[in-house]
C-alpha positions in Angstrom: 1.2 54.9 6.4 2.8 57.1 9.0 6.2 56.9 7.3 4.7 58.0 3.9 3.0 60.9 5.6 6.1 62.1 7.4 8.1 61.8 4.1 5.6 64.2 2.4 3.2 61.9 0.6 0.1 63.8 -0.7 -2.1 60.7 -0.5 -2.0 57.2 0.9 -3.9 54.3 -0.7 -5.0 51.4 1.5 -6.3 48.1 0.1 -9.2 47.0 2.2 -10.4 44.0 0.1 -9.8 40.9 2.2 -10.1 37.9 -0.2 -7.8 38.8 -3.1 -5.6 41.6 -1.6 -5.6 40.6 2.1 -6.5 44.1 3.3 -9.0 45.1 5.9 -11.1 48.1 6.8 -9.3 48.1 10.1 -5.9 48.6 8.3 -7.3 51.9 6.9 -8.7 53.0 10.2 -5.3 52.3 11.8 -3.6 54.4 9.2 -6.1 57.3 9.7 -5.5 57.2 13.4 -1.7 57.3 12.9 -1.8 60.3 10.5 -4.8 62.2 11.8 -3.0 64.8 13.9 -0.2 65.5 11.4 -0.2 69.0 9.9 -1.1 68.8 6.2 -1.8 65.1 6.5 -2.1 63.2 3.3 -5.5 62.2 1.9 -6.5 58.5 2.6 -7.9 56.5 -0.3 -9.8 53.3 0.3 -9.0 50.8 -2.5 -11.6 48.1 -2.7 -14.5 47.0 -4.9 -16.9 49.7 -3.9 -20.3 48.6 -5.2 -22.9 50.0 -2.9 -23.9 53.2 -1.0 -23.3 51.3 2.3 -19.6 50.9 1.4 -19.3 54.7 0.7 -20.7 55.5 4.1 -18.6 52.8 5.7 -15.5 54.3 4.0 -16.1 57.8 5.4 -16.9 56.4 8.9 -13.6 54.5 8.8 -11.6 57.6 7.9 -11.4 57.6 4.1 -11.0 60.9 2.3 -11.5 59.2 -1.0 -12.6 55.9 -2.5 -11.9 54.0 -5.7 -14.7 53.6 -8.1 -13.9 51.1 -10.8 -15.9 51.8 -13.9 -15.7 48.2 -15.2 -17.4 47.0 -12.1 -20.3 49.5 -12.1 -23.1 50.5 -14.5 -23.3 54.2 -15.4 -26.2 54.9 -13.0 -24.6 53.2 -10.1 -21.3 54.9 -10.8 -22.8 58.3 -10.9 -24.8 57.7 -7.8 -21.8 56.6 -5.8 -19.8 59.5 -7.2 -22.4 62.0 -6.0 -22.9 60.3 -2.7 -19.1 60.4 -2.1 -19.1 64.1 -2.9 -22.0 64.7 -0.5 -19.7 63.2 2.2 -16.8 65.5 1.2 -14.9 62.8 -0.6 -13.7 63.1 -4.2 -13.4 59.6 -5.6 -10.7 58.3 -7.9 -12.5 56.8 -10.9 -10.5 54.0 -12.5 -10.8 53.5 -16.2 -9.1 51.0 -18.5 -10.4 51.9 -22.0 -11.6 54.9 -24.1 -15.2 53.8 -23.5 -14.8 53.8 -19.7 -13.0 57.2 -19.9 -16.0 58.6 -21.8 -18.4 57.3 -19.1 -16.2 58.7 -16.4 -16.3 62.1 -18.0 -20.0 62.0 -18.7 -20.8 61.5 -15.1 -18.6 64.4 -14.0 -15.5 62.6 -12.6 -12.7 65.0 -11.6 -10.0 62.5 -10.6 -9.5 59.8 -13.2 -6.8 57.1 -13.3 
């Protein structure tokens, strides 16, 4: 993560899902520690299957500036709740969509960053 930051990256994504992607929350925390004192440090995105409010709080506590919300993994109410909770913690989530229907849902709940 540090090399990306020094090279001018605007954001760094870190996989924290252990089973399929072999990432850990500690990986993200280590990146945050490495880049935290840099001027204009990049935003740090937690990439995982975020399904609960606990994970949103956990992400912020571990140093995330943003989280990934995958529309196909969440119902509309949960997605909106996690989006709003993220914002209340000063994180703007990246909302992942894979179809026109998912894009419509992301827009309806007020997503600003969609990918």
